[in-house]
C-alpha atoms as a printed R data frame, in Angstrom:
    type eleno elety resid chain resno       x       y        z
1   ATOM     1    CA   MET     A     1   3.531 -24.644 -110.729
2   ATOM     2    CA   ALA     A     2   5.519 -26.520 -108.108
3   ATOM     3    CA   GLU     A     3   6.527 -30.142 -108.853
4   ATOM     4    CA   ALA     A     4   5.506 -31.314 -105.356
5   ATOM     5    CA   ARG     A     5   2.078 -29.785 -105.807
6   ATOM     6    CA   THR     A     6   1.678 -31.351 -109.229
7   ATOM     7    CA   ARG     A     7   2.625 -34.793 -107.966
8   ATOM     8    CA   ALA     A     8   0.383 -34.566 -104.867
9   ATOM     9    CA   LEU     A     9  -2.691 -33.540 -106.827
10  ATOM    10    CA   ASN     A    10  -2.166 -36.344 -109.323
11  ATOM    11    CA   GLY     A    11  -1.913 -39.195 -106.871
12  ATOM    12    CA   GLY     A    12   1.876 -39.093 -106.886
13  ATOM    13    CA   ARG     A    13   2.070 -39.547 -110.676
14  ATOM    14    CA   ASP     A    14   4.361 -37.264 -112.644
15  ATOM    15    CA   ARG     A    15   2.779 -34.889 -115.127
16  ATOM    16    CA   THR     A    16   4.799 -33.203 -117.834
17  ATOM    17    CA   ILE     A    17   4.307 -29.436 -117.966
18  ATOM    18    CA   ASP     A    18   5.338 -27.373 -120.999
19  ATOM    19    CA   ARG     A    19   7.724 -24.493 -120.502
20  ATOM    20    CA   ILE     A    20   4.937 -22.104 -121.457
21  ATOM    21    CA   ASP     A    21   1.814 -23.309 -119.680
22  ATOM    22    CA   THR     A    22  -1.184 -21.076 -120.377
23  ATOM    23    CA   ARG     A    23  -3.596 -23.180 -118.348
24  ATOM    24    CA   PRO     A    24  -4.895 -21.888 -115.001
25  ATOM    25    CA   ARG     A    25  -2.542 -22.492 -112.101
26  ATOM    26    CA   PHE     A    26  -5.303 -24.332 -110.223
27  ATOM    27    CA   THR     A    27  -8.789 -25.596 -111.002
28  ATOM    28    CA   GLU     A    28 -11.919 -26.224 -108.959
29  ATOM    29    CA   THR     A    29 -10.925 -29.891 -108.893
30  ATOM    30    CA   ASP     A    30  -7.596 -28.982 -107.262
31  ATOM    31    CA   ALA     A    31  -9.366 -26.962 -104.579
32  ATOM    32    CA   ILE     A    32 -11.791 -29.805 -103.858
33  ATOM    33    CA   ARG     A    33  -8.947 -32.317 -103.585
34  ATOM    34    CA   LEU     A    34  -7.060 -30.077 -101.173
35  ATOM    35    CA   ASN     A    35 -10.162 -29.566  -99.036
36  ATOM    36    CA   ASN     A    36 -10.616 -33.333  -98.880
37  ATOM    37    CA   LEU     A    37  -6.906 -33.997  -98.327
38  ATOM    38    CA   PHE     A    38  -6.781 -31.767  -95.244
39  ATOM    39    CA   ARG     A    39 -10.226 -32.528  -93.871
40  ATOM    40    CA   GLY     A    40  -9.904 -32.827  -90.074
41  ATOM    41    CA   THR     A    41  -6.255 -31.682  -90.087
42  ATOM    42    CA   GLU     A    42  -5.175 -29.122  -87.493
43  ATOM    43    CA   THR     A    43  -4.659 -25.670  -88.986
44  ATOM    44    CA   SER     A    44  -0.980 -25.470  -88.054
45  ATOM    45    CA   ASP     A    45  -0.292 -28.920  -89.537
46  ATOM    46    CA   MET     A    46  -2.147 -28.051  -92.725
47  ATOM    47    CA   LEU     A    47  -0.209 -24.813  -93.125
48  ATOM    48    CA   ARG     A    48   3.131 -26.473  -92.457
49  ATOM    49    CA   THR     A    49   2.493 -29.156  -95.087
50  ATOM    50    CA   VAL     A    50   1.208 -26.736  -97.727
51  ATOM    51    CA   ILE     A    51   4.111 -24.333  -97.235
52  ATOM    52    CA   LYS     A    52   6.995 -26.748  -96.661
53  ATOM    53    CA   ASP     A    53   5.954 -29.260  -99.343
54  ATOM    54    CA   GLY     A    54   5.134 -26.613 -101.941
55  ATOM    55    CA   LEU     A    55   1.606 -27.909 -102.536
56  ATOM    56    CA   ALA     A    56   0.392 -24.460 -103.555
57  ATOM    57    CA   GLY     A    57   3.476 -23.217 -105.377
58  ATOM    58    CA   ASP     A    58   4.681 -19.716 -104.522
59  ATOM    59    CA   ILE     A    59   2.576 -18.366 -101.648
60  ATOM    60    CA   ALA     A    60   2.087 -14.966 -100.057
61  ATOM    61    CA   ILE     A    61  -0.116 -13.940  -97.156
62  ATOM    62    CA   VAL     A    62  -2.321 -10.891  -97.623
63  ATOM    63    CA   SER     A    63  -2.823  -9.132  -94.298
64  ATOM    64    CA   SER     A    64  -4.674  -5.977  -93.325
65  ATOM    65    CA   PHE     A    65  -3.094  -6.068  -89.849
66  ATOM    66    CA   GLY     A    66  -6.625  -5.674  -88.575
67  ATOM    67    CA   ALA     A    67  -8.532  -6.856  -85.540
68  ATOM    68    CA   GLU     A    68  -7.708 -10.583  -85.777
69  ATOM    69    CA   SER     A    69  -4.617 -10.565  -87.996
70  ATOM    70    CA   ALA     A    70  -2.185 -11.543  -85.236
71  ATOM    71    CA   VAL     A    71  -3.423 -15.159  -85.139
72  ATOM    72    CA   LEU     A    72  -2.658 -16.108  -88.742
73  ATOM    73    CA   LEU     A    73   0.555 -14.079  -88.760
74  ATOM    74    CA   HIS     A    74   1.715 -15.911  -85.623
75  ATOM    75    CA   LEU     A    75   0.926 -19.282  -87.218
76  ATOM    76    CA   ILE     A    76   2.888 -18.330  -90.332
77  ATOM    77    CA   ALA     A    77   5.846 -16.903  -88.393
78  ATOM    78    CA   ALA     A    78   6.262 -20.229  -86.578
79  ATOM    79    CA   ILE     A    79   6.525 -22.044  -89.926
80  ATOM    80    CA   ASP     A    80   8.314 -19.610  -92.243
81  ATOM    81    CA   PRO     A    81   8.927 -16.009  -91.099
82  ATOM    82    CA   THR     A    82  10.340 -15.209  -94.568
83  ATOM    83    CA   LEU     A    83   7.008 -15.804  -96.318
84  ATOM    84    CA   PRO     A    84   5.969 -12.593  -98.133
85  ATOM    85    CA   VAL     A    85   3.368 -10.604  -96.168
86  ATOM    86    CA   LEU     A    86   1.518  -8.239  -98.500
87  ATOM    87    CA   PHE     A    87   0.049  -5.092  -96.965
88  ATOM    88    CA   LEU     A    88  -2.067  -2.654  -98.947
89  ATOM    89    CA   GLU     A    89  -1.083   0.883  -98.001
90  ATOM    90    CA   THR     A    90  -4.228   2.667  -99.153
91  ATOM    91    CA   GLY     A    91  -3.301   6.001  -97.638
92  ATOM    92    CA   LYS     A    92  -6.538   5.843  -95.634
93  ATOM    93    CA   HIS     A    93  -5.582   3.588  -92.717
94  ATOM    94    CA   PHE     A    94  -6.038   4.482  -89.079
95  ATOM    95    CA   PRO     A    95  -2.682   5.551  -87.580
96  ATOM    96    CA   GLU     A    96  -3.267   2.801  -85.007
97  ATOM    97    CA   THR     A    97  -3.254   0.177  -87.777
98  ATOM    98    CA   LEU     A    98   0.117   1.272  -89.118
99  ATOM    99    CA   ALA     A    99   1.607   1.248  -85.624
100 ATOM   100    CA   TYR     A   100   0.091  -2.185  -84.960
101 ATOM   101    CA   ARG     A   101   1.541  -3.480  -88.236
102 ATOM   102    CA   ASP     A   102   5.038  -2.418  -87.239
103 ATOM   103    CA   GLN     A   103   4.591  -3.874  -83.756
104 ATOM   104    CA   LEU     A   104   3.500  -7.295  -85.043
105 ATOM   105    CA   VAL     A   105   6.203  -7.481  -87.701
106 ATOM   106    CA   ALA     A   106   8.882  -6.831  -85.083
107 ATOM   107    CA   GLN     A   107   7.394  -9.032  -82.357
108 ATOM   108    CA   LEU     A   108   6.751 -12.033  -84.621
109 ATOM   109    CA   GLY     A   109  10.037 -11.736  -86.489
110 ATOM   110    CA   LEU     A   110   8.444 -11.417  -89.924
111 ATOM   111    CA   THR     A   111  11.203 -10.524  -92.368
112 ATOM   112    CA   ASN     A   112   9.424 -10.020  -95.687
113 ATOM   113    CA   LEU     A   113   6.803  -7.299  -95.358
114 ATOM   114    CA   VAL     A   114   5.806  -6.048  -98.819
115 ATOM   115    CA   VAL     A   115   3.955  -2.726  -98.885
116 ATOM   116    CA   LEU     A   116   1.749  -2.283 -101.959
117 ATOM   117    CA   GLU     A   117   0.663   1.235 -102.867
118 ATOM   118    CA   PRO     A   118  -1.835   2.606 -105.397
119 ATOM   119    CA   ASP     A   119  -0.523   3.931 -108.681
120 ATOM   120    CA   ALA     A   120   0.182   7.653 -108.342
121 ATOM   121    CA   ALA     A   121  -1.134   8.419 -111.833
122 ATOM   122    CA   ALA     A   122  -4.388   6.572 -111.108
123 ATOM   123    CA   LEU     A   123  -4.862   8.531 -107.888
124 ATOM   124    CA   ALA     A   124  -4.233  11.832 -109.649
125 ATOM   125    CA   ALA     A   125  -6.671  10.983 -112.442
126 ATOM   126    CA   LYS     A   126  -9.447   9.333 -110.448
127 ATOM   127    CA   ASP     A   127  -9.170  10.542 -106.847
128 ATOM   128    CA   GLU     A   128  -7.366  13.852 -106.899
129 ATOM   129    CA   THR     A   129  -9.174  15.144 -103.796
130 ATOM   130    CA   GLY     A   130  -8.874  11.866 -101.875
131 ATOM   131    CA   LEU     A   131 -12.631  11.890 -101.262
132 ATOM   132    CA   ARG     A   132 -13.804   9.277 -103.746
133 ATOM   133    CA   TRP     A   133 -14.659   6.985 -100.811
134 ATOM   134    CA   SER     A   134 -17.499   9.380  -99.881
135 ATOM   135    CA   TRP     A   135 -19.414   8.976 -103.132
136 ATOM   136    CA   ASP     A   136 -17.965   5.894 -104.838
137 ATOM   137    CA   PRO     A   137 -16.493   3.432 -102.303
138 ATOM   138    CA   ASP     A   138 -16.236   0.701 -104.948
139 ATOM   139    CA   GLY     A   139 -14.155   2.967 -107.166
140 ATOM   140    CA   CYS     A   140 -11.973   3.972 -104.227
141 ATOM   141    CA   CYS     A   141 -11.317   0.327 -103.326
142 ATOM   142    CA   GLU     A   142 -10.548  -0.459 -106.956
143 ATOM   143    CA   ILE     A   143  -7.822   2.185 -107.108
144 ATOM   144    CA   ARG     A   144  -6.381   1.742 -103.640
145 ATOM   145    CA   LYS     A   145  -6.754  -2.013 -103.073
146 ATOM   146    CA   VAL     A   146  -7.801  -4.153 -106.036
147 ATOM   147    CA   GLU     A   147  -5.396  -2.799 -108.661
148 ATOM   148    CA   PRO     A   148  -2.302  -2.660 -106.397
149 ATOM   149    CA   LEU     A   149  -2.938  -6.177 -105.119
150 ATOM   150    CA   ALA     A   150  -3.422  -7.553 -108.633
151 ATOM   151    CA   ARG     A   151   0.001  -6.205 -109.576
152 ATOM   152    CA   GLY     A   152   1.557  -7.525 -106.380
153 ATOM   153    CA   LEU     A   153   0.122 -11.024 -106.791
154 ATOM   154    CA   ALA     A   154   1.222 -11.546 -110.385
155 ATOM   155    CA   GLN     A   155   4.199 -13.669 -109.311
156 ATOM   156    CA   PHE     A   156   2.312 -15.845 -106.809
157 ATOM   157    CA   ASP     A   157   0.353 -19.077 -107.286
158 ATOM   158    CA   ALA     A   158  -1.645 -18.843 -104.055
159 ATOM   159    CA   THR     A   159  -2.558 -16.447 -101.273
160 ATOM   160    CA   LEU     A   160  -3.333 -16.947  -97.600
161 ATOM   161    CA   THR     A   161  -6.170 -14.880  -96.158
162 ATOM   162    CA   GLY     A   162  -7.453 -14.320  -92.639
163 ATOM   163    CA   ARG     A   163 -11.161 -14.644  -93.474
164 ATOM   164    CA   LYS     A   164 -13.425 -16.524  -91.073
165 ATOM   165    CA   GLY     A   165 -16.901 -17.929  -91.682
166 ATOM   166    CA   PHE     A   166 -18.399 -16.349  -88.560
167 ATOM   167    CA   GLN     A   167 -17.524 -12.792  -89.572
168 ATOM   168    CA   SER     A   168 -20.646 -12.187  -91.650
169 ATOM   169    CA   LYS     A   169 -23.483 -13.903  -93.487
170 ATOM   170    CA   THR     A   170 -21.605 -13.458  -96.777
171 ATOM   171    CA   ARG     A   171 -18.693 -15.524  -95.411
172 ATOM   172    CA   ALA     A   172 -20.688 -18.358  -93.872
173 ATOM   173    CA   GLY     A   173 -19.577 -21.784  -95.085
174 ATOM   174    CA   LEU     A   174 -16.205 -20.496  -96.283
175 ATOM   175    CA   PRO     A   175 -13.954 -23.388  -97.438
176 ATOM   176    CA   ARG     A   176 -10.286 -23.719  -96.588
177 ATOM   177    CA   PHE     A   177  -9.279 -23.869 -100.253
178 ATOM   178    CA   GLU     A   178 -10.979 -22.113 -103.149
179 ATOM   179    CA   ILE     A   179 -10.180 -20.581 -106.511
180 ATOM   180    CA   ASP     A   180  -9.689 -16.825 -106.512
181 ATOM   181    CA   ARG     A   181 -12.614 -15.582 -108.562
182 ATOM   182    CA   THR     A   182 -11.055 -12.157 -109.018
183 ATOM   183    CA   ASP     A   183  -8.218 -13.724 -111.018
184 ATOM   184    CA   ALA     A   184  -8.626 -15.494 -114.374
185 ATOM   185    CA   ALA     A   185  -5.241 -17.214 -113.982
186 ATOM   186    CA   GLY     A   186  -6.648 -19.691 -111.452
187 ATOM   187    CA   ARG     A   187  -4.806 -18.527 -108.357
188 ATOM   188    CA   LEU     A   188  -5.564 -20.567 -105.248
189 ATOM   189    CA   LYS     A   189  -6.974 -18.800 -102.219
190 ATOM   190    CA   ILE     A   190  -6.355 -20.455  -98.850
191 ATOM   191    CA   ASN     A   191  -8.430 -19.558  -95.790
192 ATOM   192    CA   PRO     A   192  -6.734 -21.376  -92.879
193 ATOM   193    CA   LEU     A   193  -9.048 -19.890  -90.244
194 ATOM   194    CA   ALA     A   194 -12.287 -20.462  -92.179
195 ATOM   195    CA   SER     A   195 -13.859 -22.682  -89.510
196 ATOM   196    CA   TRP     A   196 -12.414 -20.932  -86.448
197 ATOM   197    CA   SER     A   197 -14.869 -19.335  -84.041
198 ATOM   198    CA   LYS     A   198 -14.404 -16.049  -82.193
199 ATOM   199    CA   GLN     A   199 -13.698 -18.096  -79.069
200 ATOM   200    CA   ASP     A   200 -11.022 -20.090  -80.896
201 ATOM   201    CA   LEU     A   201  -9.304 -16.849  -81.869
202 ATOM   202    CA   ASP     A   202  -9.564 -15.380  -78.375
203 ATOM   203    CA   ASP     A   203  -8.153 -18.551  -76.837
204 ATOM   204    CA   TYR     A   204  -5.225 -18.571  -79.274
205 ATOM   205    CA   VAL     A   205  -4.434 -14.919  -78.569
206 ATOM   206    CA   THR     A   206  -4.474 -15.582  -74.827
207 ATOM   207    CA   THR     A   207  -2.364 -18.739  -75.058
208 ATOM   208    CA   HIS     A   208   0.314 -17.035  -77.131
209 ATOM   209    CA   ASP     A   209   0.051 -13.621  -75.447
210 ATOM   210    CA   LEU     A   210  -0.514 -11.783  -78.715
211 ATOM   211    CA   PRO     A   211  -1.142  -8.018  -78.725
212 ATOM   212    CA   ALA     A   212  -4.589  -6.754  -79.668
213 ATOM   213    CA   HIS     A   213  -5.265  -4.077  -82.240
214 ATOM   214    CA   PRO     A   214  -5.811  -0.933  -80.112
215 ATOM   215    CA   LEU     A   215  -9.099  -0.072  -81.859
216 ATOM   216    CA   VAL     A   216 -10.818  -3.339  -80.898
217 ATOM   217    CA   ALA     A   217 -11.327  -2.125  -77.337
218 ATOM   218    CA   GLN     A   218 -12.953   1.000  -78.764
219 ATOM   219    CA   GLY     A   219 -15.711  -0.975  -80.515
220 ATOM   220    CA   TYR     A   220 -14.145  -1.851  -83.866
221 ATOM   221    CA   PRO     A   221 -14.189  -5.670  -84.316
222 ATOM   222    CA   SER     A   222 -13.392  -5.340  -88.043
223 ATOM   223    CA   ILE     A   223 -10.982  -2.646  -89.167
224 ATOM   224    CA   GLY     A   224 -10.362  -1.320  -92.652
225 ATOM   225    CA   CYS     A   225  -9.731   2.173  -93.947
226 ATOM   226    CA   ALA     A   226 -10.658   4.909  -91.476
227 ATOM   227    CA   PRO     A   227 -13.312   6.725  -93.568
228 ATOM   228    CA   CYS     A   228 -15.273   3.502  -94.230
229 ATOM   229    CA   THR     A   229 -15.017   1.810  -90.821
230 ATOM   230    CA   SER     A   230 -17.565   2.387  -88.052
231 ATOM   231    CA   LYS     A   231 -18.086   1.026  -84.577
232 ATOM   232    CA   VAL     A   232 -20.312  -2.054  -84.318
233 ATOM   233    CA   ALA     A   233 -23.258  -2.370  -81.958
234 ATOM   234    CA   GLU     A   234 -23.632  -5.400  -79.722
235 ATOM   235    CA   GLY     A   235 -25.240  -8.327  -81.572
236 ATOM   236    CA   GLU     A   236 -24.327  -7.061  -85.049
237 ATOM   237    CA   ASP     A   237 -22.081  -8.968  -87.478
238 ATOM   238    CA   PRO     A   238 -18.436  -8.089  -86.823
239 ATOM   239    CA   ARG     A   239 -18.165  -6.697  -90.353
240 ATOM   240    CA   SER     A   240 -21.350  -4.627  -90.196
241 ATOM   241    CA   GLY     A   241 -19.259  -1.557  -89.458
242 ATOM   242    CA   ARG     A   242 -17.578  -1.712  -92.860
243 ATOM   243    CA   TRP     A   243 -19.075   0.638  -95.460
244 ATOM   244    CA   LYS     A   244 -22.053   1.335  -93.203
245 ATOM   245    CA   GLY     A   245 -24.967   2.739  -95.175
246 ATOM   246    CA   TRP     A   246 -23.746   1.256  -98.459
247 ATOM   247    CA   ASP     A   247 -24.823  -1.922 -100.228
248 ATOM   248    CA   LYS     A   248 -21.246  -3.174 -100.041
249 ATOM   249    CA   THR     A   249 -19.755  -6.081  -98.080
250 ATOM   250    CA   GLU     A   250 -16.309  -6.593  -99.649
251 ATOM   251    CA   CYS     A   251 -13.628  -4.305 -101.045
252 ATOM   252    CA   GLY     A   252 -13.287  -6.270 -104.291
253 ATOM   253    CA   ILE     A   253 -10.296  -8.356 -103.246
254 ATOM   254    CA   HIS     A   254 -12.814 -10.985 -102.149
255 ATOM   255    CA   VAL     A   255 -15.995 -11.596 -104.113
256 ATOM   256    CA   PRO     A   256 -19.254 -12.163 -102.162
257 ATOM   257    CA   GLY     A   257 -20.838 -15.503 -103.000
258 ATOM   258    CA   SER     A   258 -19.105 -18.397 -104.766
259 ATOM   259    CA   GLY     A   259 -16.699 -18.993 -101.955
260 ATOM   260    CA   ASP     A   260 -17.279 -15.910  -99.864
261 ATOM   261    CA   GLY     A   261 -20.568 -17.285  -98.714
262 ATOM   262    CA   GLU     A   262 -24.130 -16.278  -99.542
263 ATOM   263    CA   GLY     A   263 -24.807 -19.796  -98.216
264 ATOM   264    CA   GLU     A   264 -23.843 -21.340 -101.554
265 ATOM   265    CA   LEU     A   265 -20.628 -23.213 -102.351
266 ATOM   266    CA   PRO     A   266 -19.328 -24.688 -105.597
267 ATOM   267    CA   PRO     A   267 -20.198 -28.379 -106.165
268 ATOM   268    CA   GLY     A   268 -17.882 -30.708 -104.270
269 ATOM   269    CA   TYR     A   269 -16.970 -28.279 -101.486
270 ATOM   270    CA   ASP     A   270 -17.451 -29.475  -97.939
271 ATOM   271    CA   PRO     A   271 -17.493 -26.627  -95.389
272 ATOM   272    CA   VAL     A   272 -16.944 -28.972  -92.438
273 ATOM   273    CA   PHE     A   273 -13.264 -29.323  -91.606
């Protein structure tokens, strides 16, 4: 737990931390304070302060290199291009996504791409044919995304995500700072683009001449693994093409409700930034 973060969240007062601290890294109170601290602050300024001053400890960005990933990656590259960028290589990505990943990494000068892969033994035992997605998408995501990311995040105190509130009903009201509910250790989850609109993203891409994911023009506004990603009809939620036909809205990395939306936020959260 970084000293600067500890001092900031305690009004500048020092707090002694034991060498072995079994308490959660962050609490709901920490997330609320950070949301209030950066209320009304420009996204780039908020990110620069959090990263440079160590307010969230050791941070990594988790990126799918999907439809809108270039915006957050560009913001991060301008502040610290050495920040770890975690990419889940599920073995099921569109070839276009892998090519786009390599293009963005090179163009933005990102120097710390970390590729996380599923455990080979788990794949052999639970998805030998590679078709688990067709009958158990939750189980497929668990093996190929949730478990590899959990291992990869063990050393980090906080993660940056590219989630936006407008993407779906289950992400409406998303706060900038929240506690990762998939992790009992109290890892902080930071959503810098939570309040950005589609127009905000488009304007940023145009201003900074960022390349688009090649599948967006083909009708894919939200892009995940190829077998579970469909084109989206006009007027539908951008994420409605993910796991079409299944009662599933998230892969398990993010938990619907309690921070991912459902129109309900923890007490003290203010979704207006």
